[in-house]
VMD Tcl script that builds the backbone (N, CA, C; Angstrom):
set m [mol new atoms 318]
animate dup $m
set s [atomselect $m all]
$s set {name element resname resid chain x y z} {
  {N N MET 1 A 16.151 -44.273 1.516}
  {CA C MET 1 A 16.040 -42.902 1.079}
  {C C MET 1 A 15.527 -42.873 -0.362}
  {N N PRO 2 A 14.588 -41.981 -0.649}
  {CA C PRO 2 A 14.104 -41.878 -2.022}
  {C C PRO 2 A 15.206 -41.410 -2.971}
  {N N LYS 3 A 15.194 -41.967 -4.169}
  {CA C LYS 3 A 16.131 -41.557 -5.215}
  {C C LYS 3 A 15.413 -40.574 -6.132}
  {N N ILE 4 A 16.059 -39.443 -6.373}
  {CA C ILE 4 A 15.552 -38.428 -7.288}
  {C C ILE 4 A 16.551 -38.315 -8.431}
  {N N THR 5 A 16.053 -38.299 -9.658}
  {CA C THR 5 A 16.908 -38.116 -10.821}
  {C C THR 5 A 16.764 -36.684 -11.311}
  {N N TYR 6 A 17.886 -35.976 -11.328}
  {CA C TYR 6 A 17.971 -34.605 -11.821}
  {C C TYR 6 A 18.658 -34.670 -13.174}
  {N N ILE 7 A 18.040 -34.079 -14.190}
  {CA C ILE 7 A 18.633 -34.098 -15.526}
  {C C ILE 7 A 18.931 -32.661 -15.937}
  {N N GLU 8 A 20.208 -32.385 -16.143}
  {CA C GLU 8 A 20.625 -31.055 -16.573}
  {C C GLU 8 A 20.099 -30.778 -17.979}
  {N N PHE 9 A 20.053 -29.511 -18.352}
  {CA C PHE 9 A 19.556 -29.119 -19.671}
  {C C PHE 9 A 20.307 -29.851 -20.785}
  {N N GLY 10 A 21.594 -30.039 -20.628}
  {CA C GLY 10 A 22.401 -30.726 -21.627}
  {C C GLY 10 A 22.261 -32.239 -21.629}
  {N N GLY 11 A 21.506 -32.794 -20.679}
  {CA C GLY 11 A 21.250 -34.228 -20.654}
  {C C GLY 11 A 21.976 -35.015 -19.580}
  {N N THR 12 A 22.913 -34.410 -18.878}
  {CA C THR 12 A 23.633 -35.127 -17.826}
  {C C THR 12 A 22.684 -35.468 -16.686}
  {N N GLU 13 A 22.673 -36.736 -16.287}
  {CA C GLU 13 A 21.790 -37.204 -15.220}
  {C C GLU 13 A 22.546 -37.346 -13.910}
  {N N HIS 14 A 21.860 -37.023 -12.831}
  {CA C HIS 14 A 22.377 -37.206 -11.477}
  {C C HIS 14 A 21.293 -37.926 -10.683}
  {N N VAL 15 A 21.586 -39.138 -10.239}
  {CA C VAL 15 A 20.644 -39.878 -9.408}
  {C C VAL 15 A 21.124 -39.751 -7.973}
  {N N ILE 16 A 20.295 -39.123 -7.136}
  {CA C ILE 16 A 20.708 -38.750 -5.787}
  {C C ILE 16 A 19.732 -39.321 -4.765}
  {N N ASP 17 A 20.266 -39.852 -3.673}
  {CA C ASP 17 A 19.443 -40.214 -2.522}
  {C C ASP 17 A 19.160 -38.937 -1.751}
  {N N VAL 18 A 17.879 -38.633 -1.555}
  {CA C VAL 18 A 17.486 -37.421 -0.841}
  {C C VAL 18 A 16.661 -37.830 0.373}
  {N N ALA 19 A 17.062 -37.346 1.526}
  {CA C ALA 19 A 16.372 -37.706 2.767}
  {C C ALA 19 A 14.928 -37.205 2.760}
  {N N GLU 20 A 14.040 -38.033 3.275}
  {CA C GLU 20 A 12.650 -37.612 3.425}
  {C C GLU 20 A 12.596 -36.380 4.318}
  {N N GLY 21 A 11.703 -35.467 3.973}
  {CA C GLY 21 A 11.568 -34.239 4.733}
  {C C GLY 21 A 12.282 -33.062 4.101}
  {N N LEU 22 A 13.308 -33.341 3.297}
  {CA C LEU 22 A 13.958 -32.274 2.533}
  {C C LEU 22 A 13.091 -31.972 1.315}
  {N N THR 23 A 13.437 -30.929 0.586}
  {CA C THR 23 A 12.755 -30.665 -0.676}
  {C C THR 23 A 13.637 -31.126 -1.829}
  {N N VAL 24 A 13.042 -31.230 -2.987}
  {CA C VAL 24 A 13.807 -31.585 -4.188}
  {C C VAL 24 A 14.904 -30.549 -4.416}
  {N N MET 25 A 14.612 -29.279 -4.147}
  {CA C MET 25 A 15.614 -28.216 -4.273}
  {C C MET 25 A 16.764 -28.442 -3.303}
  {N N GLU 26 A 16.466 -28.763 -2.047}
  {CA C GLU 26 A 17.533 -28.979 -1.062}
  {C C GLU 26 A 18.404 -30.162 -1.444}
  {N N GLY 27 A 17.806 -31.196 -2.024}
  {CA C GLY 27 A 18.582 -32.339 -2.501}
  {C C GLY 27 A 19.571 -31.924 -3.574}
  {N N ALA 28 A 19.125 -31.051 -4.487}
  {CA C ALA 28 A 20.016 -30.557 -5.540}
  {C C ALA 28 A 21.105 -29.675 -4.954}
  {N N ARG 29 A 20.707 -28.757 -4.106}
  {CA C ARG 29 A 21.670 -27.816 -3.502}
  {C C ARG 29 A 22.720 -28.563 -2.683}
  {N N ASP 30 A 22.292 -29.491 -1.865}
  {CA C ASP 30 A 23.206 -30.213 -0.976}
  {C C ASP 30 A 24.162 -31.130 -1.727}
  {N N ASN 31 A 23.810 -31.451 -2.974}
  {CA C ASN 31 A 24.651 -32.336 -3.780}
  {C C ASN 31 A 25.277 -31.625 -4.972}
  {N N SER 32 A 25.255 -30.295 -4.933}
  {CA C SER 32 A 25.891 -29.458 -5.972}
  {C C SER 32 A 25.454 -29.811 -7.382}
  {N N ILE 33 A 24.150 -30.007 -7.553}
  {CA C ILE 33 A 23.612 -30.302 -8.876}
  {C C ILE 33 A 23.523 -28.986 -9.665}
  {N N PRO 34 A 24.185 -28.893 -10.813}
  {CA C PRO 34 A 24.112 -27.668 -11.609}
  {C C PRO 34 A 22.704 -27.471 -12.180}
  {N N GLY 35 A 22.292 -26.206 -12.275}
  {CA C GLY 35 A 21.028 -25.902 -12.923}
  {C C GLY 35 A 19.916 -25.491 -11.985}
  {N N ILE 36 A 20.123 -25.636 -10.689}
  {CA C ILE 36 A 19.156 -25.167 -9.697}
  {C C ILE 36 A 19.898 -24.181 -8.814}
  {N N ASP 37 A 19.560 -22.900 -8.976}
  {CA C ASP 37 A 20.272 -21.847 -8.253}
  {C C ASP 37 A 19.759 -21.648 -6.832}
  {N N ALA 38 A 18.451 -21.708 -6.646}
  {CA C ALA 38 A 17.828 -21.580 -5.320}
  {C C ALA 38 A 18.234 -20.294 -4.603}
  {N N ASP 39 A 18.126 -19.183 -5.295}
  {CA C ASP 39 A 18.561 -17.897 -4.747}
  {C C ASP 39 A 17.850 -17.508 -3.454}
  {N N CYS 40 A 16.574 -17.845 -3.302}
  {CA C CYS 40 A 15.839 -17.432 -2.097}
  {C C CYS 40 A 15.924 -18.474 -0.979}
  {N N GLY 41 A 16.628 -19.565 -1.222}
  {CA C GLY 41 A 16.822 -20.567 -0.185}
  {C C GLY 41 A 15.609 -21.429 0.105}
  {N N GLY 42 A 14.599 -21.373 -0.738}
  {CA C GLY 42 A 13.434 -22.235 -0.558}
  {C C GLY 42 A 12.218 -21.538 0.001}
  {N N ALA 43 A 12.187 -20.226 -0.054}
  {CA C ALA 43 A 11.078 -19.453 0.509}
  {C C ALA 43 A 9.945 -19.224 -0.494}
  {N N CYS 44 A 10.042 -19.797 -1.673}
  {CA C CYS 44 A 9.054 -19.605 -2.739}
  {C C CYS 44 A 8.947 -18.118 -3.074}
  {N N ALA 45 A 10.102 -17.440 -3.099}
  {CA C ALA 45 A 10.138 -16.010 -3.359}
  {C C ALA 45 A 10.899 -15.680 -4.645}
  {N N CYS 46 A 11.275 -16.692 -5.402}
  {CA C CYS 46 A 11.928 -16.487 -6.684}
  {C C CYS 46 A 11.553 -17.690 -7.553}
  {N N SER 47 A 12.140 -17.792 -8.698}
  {CA C SER 47 A 11.841 -18.945 -9.558}
  {C C SER 47 A 13.117 -19.653 -9.993}
  {N N THR 48 A 14.175 -19.523 -9.196}
  {CA C THR 48 A 15.470 -20.053 -9.611}
  {C C THR 48 A 15.700 -21.515 -9.230}
  {N N CYS 49 A 14.632 -22.180 -8.834}
  {CA C CYS 49 A 14.714 -23.635 -8.610}
  {C C CYS 49 A 13.697 -24.342 -9.497}
  {N N HIS 50 A 13.333 -23.665 -10.580}
  {CA C HIS 50 A 12.350 -24.166 -11.540}
  {C C HIS 50 A 12.835 -25.469 -12.168}
  {N N VAL 51 A 11.924 -26.442 -12.234}
  {CA C VAL 51 A 12.206 -27.717 -12.905}
  {C C VAL 51 A 10.989 -28.125 -13.723}
  {N N TYR 52 A 11.221 -29.021 -14.651}
  {CA C TYR 52 A 10.150 -29.672 -15.394}
  {C C TYR 52 A 10.017 -31.077 -14.829}
  {N N VAL 53 A 8.854 -31.387 -14.283}
  {CA C VAL 53 A 8.601 -32.710 -13.731}
  {C C VAL 53 A 8.324 -33.666 -14.888}
  {N N ASP 54 A 8.958 -34.823 -14.862}
  {CA C ASP 54 A 8.735 -35.817 -15.907}
  {C C ASP 54 A 7.231 -36.082 -16.034}
  {N N PRO 55 A 6.716 -36.127 -17.251}
  {CA C PRO 55 A 5.273 -36.307 -17.443}
  {C C PRO 55 A 4.683 -37.497 -16.695}
  {N N SER 56 A 5.446 -38.562 -16.528}
  {CA C SER 56 A 4.928 -39.734 -15.813}
  {C C SER 56 A 4.725 -39.472 -14.318}
  {N N TRP 57 A 5.251 -38.358 -13.814}
  {CA C TRP 57 A 5.156 -38.021 -12.390}
  {C C TRP 57 A 4.179 -36.887 -12.084}
  {N N VAL 58 A 3.739 -36.176 -13.096}
  {CA C VAL 58 A 2.915 -34.975 -12.872}
  {C C VAL 58 A 1.686 -35.268 -12.010}
  {N N GLU 59 A 1.022 -36.353 -12.250}
  {CA C GLU 59 A -0.191 -36.691 -11.496}
  {C C GLU 59 A 0.112 -37.316 -10.130}
  {N N LYS 60 A 1.352 -37.686 -9.881}
  {CA C LYS 60 A 1.721 -38.372 -8.642}
  {C C LYS 60 A 2.220 -37.426 -7.552}
  {N N ILE 61 A 2.574 -36.204 -7.925}
  {CA C ILE 61 A 3.100 -35.255 -6.943}
  {C C ILE 61 A 1.968 -34.386 -6.408}
  {N N PRO 62 A 2.151 -33.814 -5.220}
  {CA C PRO 62 A 1.117 -32.934 -4.668}
  {C C PRO 62 A 0.827 -31.765 -5.607}
  {N N GLY 63 A -0.414 -31.296 -5.561}
  {CA C GLY 63 A -0.842 -30.196 -6.420}
  {C C GLY 63 A -0.109 -28.900 -6.120}
  {N N ILE 64 A -0.184 -28.007 -7.064}
  {CA C ILE 64 A 0.487 -26.716 -6.953}
  {C C ILE 64 A -0.403 -25.740 -6.171}
  {N N GLU 65 A 0.220 -24.935 -5.325}
  {CA C GLU 65 A -0.519 -23.923 -4.576}
  {C C GLU 65 A -0.378 -22.573 -5.286}
  {N N SER 66 A -1.239 -21.634 -4.946}
  {CA C SER 66 A -1.312 -20.370 -5.685}
  {C C SER 66 A -0.017 -19.564 -5.637}
  {N N MET 67 A 0.672 -19.539 -4.497}
  {CA C MET 67 A 1.910 -18.763 -4.407}
  {C C MET 67 A 2.960 -19.305 -5.381}
  {N N GLU 68 A 3.095 -20.622 -5.436}
  {CA C GLU 68 A 4.046 -21.233 -6.375}
  {C C GLU 68 A 3.622 -20.953 -7.814}
  {N N GLU 69 A 2.354 -21.069 -8.080}
  {CA C GLU 69 A 1.857 -20.806 -9.430}
  {C C GLU 69 A 2.179 -19.372 -9.860}
  {N N ASP 70 A 2.008 -18.426 -8.940}
  {CA C ASP 70 A 2.341 -17.030 -9.235}
  {C C ASP 70 A 3.831 -16.855 -9.516}
  {N N MET 71 A 4.684 -17.513 -8.741}
  {CA C MET 71 A 6.135 -17.385 -8.946}
  {C C MET 71 A 6.578 -18.011 -10.272}
  {N N LEU 72 A 5.872 -19.023 -10.723}
  {CA C LEU 72 A 6.238 -19.662 -11.987}
  {C C LEU 72 A 6.057 -18.719 -13.176}
  {N N ASP 73 A 5.273 -17.663 -13.001}
  {CA C ASP 73 A 5.146 -16.664 -14.062}
  {C C ASP 73 A 6.483 -15.997 -14.357}
  {N N PHE 74 A 7.403 -16.029 -13.403}
  {CA C PHE 74 A 8.714 -15.403 -13.560}
  {C C PHE 74 A 9.783 -16.401 -14.023}
  {N N ALA 75 A 9.422 -17.665 -14.130}
  {CA C ALA 75 A 10.379 -18.701 -14.513}
  {C C ALA 75 A 10.691 -18.627 -16.004}
  {N N TYR 76 A 11.830 -19.168 -16.376}
  {CA C TYR 76 A 12.234 -19.234 -17.780}
  {C C TYR 76 A 11.437 -20.336 -18.473}
  {N N GLU 77 A 10.688 -19.974 -19.480}
  {CA C GLU 77 A 9.920 -20.903 -20.303}
  {C C GLU 77 A 9.112 -21.922 -19.496}
  {N N PRO 78 A 8.175 -21.448 -18.667}
  {CA C PRO 78 A 7.338 -22.386 -17.919}
  {C C PRO 78 A 6.450 -23.210 -18.859}
  {N N LYS 79 A 6.181 -24.421 -18.426}
  {CA C LYS 79 A 5.344 -25.356 -19.187}
  {C C LYS 79 A 4.296 -25.935 -18.237}
  {N N GLU 80 A 3.443 -26.782 -18.782}
  {CA C GLU 80 A 2.396 -27.428 -17.977}
  {C C GLU 80 A 2.980 -28.234 -16.815}
  {N N ASN 81 A 4.174 -28.783 -17.001}
  {CA C ASN 81 A 4.798 -29.631 -15.984}
  {C C ASN 81 A 5.852 -28.889 -15.163}
  {N N SER 82 A 5.822 -27.557 -15.209}
  {CA C SER 82 A 6.771 -26.755 -14.423}
  {C C SER 82 A 6.395 -26.744 -12.957}
  {N N ARG 83 A 7.418 -26.839 -12.116}
  {CA C ARG 83 A 7.240 -26.707 -10.670}
  {C C ARG 83 A 8.471 -26.026 -10.094}
  {N N LEU 84 A 8.300 -25.459 -8.911}
  {CA C LEU 84 A 9.448 -24.963 -8.151}
  {C C LEU 84 A 9.878 -26.103 -7.247}
  {N N SER 85 A 11.126 -26.509 -7.377}
  {CA C SER 85 A 11.592 -27.681 -6.631}
  {C C SER 85 A 11.621 -27.446 -5.121}
  {N N CYS 86 A 11.598 -26.179 -4.695}
  {CA C CYS 86 A 11.552 -25.886 -3.258}
  {C C CYS 86 A 10.200 -26.228 -2.662}
  {N N GLN 87 A 9.205 -26.431 -3.508}
  {CA C GLN 87 A 7.855 -26.725 -3.029}
  {C C GLN 87 A 7.517 -28.212 -3.119}
  {N N LEU 88 A 8.481 -29.018 -3.510}
  {CA C LEU 88 A 8.275 -30.468 -3.609}
  {C C LEU 88 A 8.983 -31.157 -2.457}
  {N N LYS 89 A 8.224 -31.465 -1.424}
  {CA C LYS 89 A 8.764 -32.135 -0.231}
  {C C LYS 89 A 8.990 -33.608 -0.559}
  {N N VAL 90 A 10.173 -34.106 -0.240}
  {CA C VAL 90 A 10.535 -35.488 -0.538}
  {C C VAL 90 A 9.905 -36.420 0.496}
  {N N THR 91 A 9.174 -37.399 -0.022}
  {CA C THR 91 A 8.588 -38.464 0.780}
  {C C THR 91 A 8.911 -39.788 0.089}
  {N N ALA 92 A 8.601 -40.882 0.743}
  {CA C ALA 92 A 8.828 -42.195 0.138}
  {C C ALA 92 A 8.066 -42.320 -1.178}
  {N N ASP 93 A 6.934 -41.642 -1.283}
  {CA C ASP 93 A 6.132 -41.692 -2.507}
  {C C ASP 93 A 6.840 -41.070 -3.712}
  {N N LEU 94 A 7.859 -40.258 -3.469}
  {CA C LEU 94 A 8.584 -39.623 -4.574}
  {C C LEU 94 A 9.808 -40.429 -5.012}
  {N N ASP 95 A 9.998 -41.610 -4.469}
  {CA C ASP 95 A 11.124 -42.440 -4.878}
  {C C ASP 95 A 11.046 -42.695 -6.377}
  {N N GLY 96 A 12.081 -42.288 -7.111}
  {CA C GLY 96 A 12.122 -42.460 -8.558}
  {C C GLY 96 A 11.730 -41.223 -9.338}
  {N N LEU 97 A 11.374 -40.144 -8.645}
  {CA C LEU 97 A 11.000 -38.898 -9.316}
  {C C LEU 97 A 12.095 -38.446 -10.270}
  {N N VAL 98 A 11.677 -37.933 -11.427}
  {CA C VAL 98 A 12.606 -37.415 -12.426}
  {C C VAL 98 A 12.230 -35.965 -12.707}
  {N N VAL 99 A 13.215 -35.077 -12.581}
  {CA C VAL 99 A 13.014 -33.665 -12.922}
  {C C VAL 99 A 14.107 -33.220 -13.885}
  {N N ARG 100 A 13.728 -32.314 -14.771}
  {CA C ARG 100 A 14.669 -31.760 -15.750}
  {C C ARG 100 A 14.816 -30.273 -15.507}
  {N N MET 101 A 16.013 -29.770 -15.692}
  {CA C MET 101 A 16.261 -28.350 -15.509}
  {C C MET 101 A 16.044 -27.619 -16.828}
  {N N PRO 102 A 15.547 -26.384 -16.740}
  {CA C PRO 102 A 15.439 -25.576 -17.948}
  {C C PRO 102 A 16.826 -25.127 -18.412}
  {N N GLU 103 A 16.860 -24.494 -19.563}
  {CA C GLU 103 A 18.131 -24.018 -20.119}
  {C C GLU 103 A 18.828 -23.057 -19.166}
  {N N LYS 104 A 18.048 -22.231 -18.465}
  {CA C LYS 104 A 18.609 -21.292 -17.494}
  {C C LYS 104 A 17.569 -20.967 -16.438}
  {N N GLN 105 A 18.009 -20.370 -15.356}
  {CA C GLN 105 A 17.124 -19.890 -14.297}
  {C C GLN 105 A 17.145 -18.374 -14.351}
  {N N VAL 106 A 16.024 -17.747 -14.104}
  {CA C VAL 106 A 15.967 -16.278 -14.101}
  {C C VAL 106 A 15.374 -15.768 -12.799}
}
mol reanalyze $m
mol bondsrecalc $m
mol representation Tube
mol addrep $m
């Protein structure tokens, strides 16, 4: 199972095995990781699963689609490496992925 590292805004790290086929958001939700609210349940209809992808991973993950890009306009302090974790499907290629949570979700 791929390991995903979730880093809370305050710096606390959670290294979690996430089954392939789930999303990064579902891995956080299923393991009670603080900082990812996932209010819409993964429908790409809110921005409450916003994460910052570690710069070393930005080029390794699938590109962003227009709907996700539009939703990121509503995220708290979006950056170049911002993504919605509900749109990141876990595959073996994501083993070792590191994401950081923003200060808050809106």
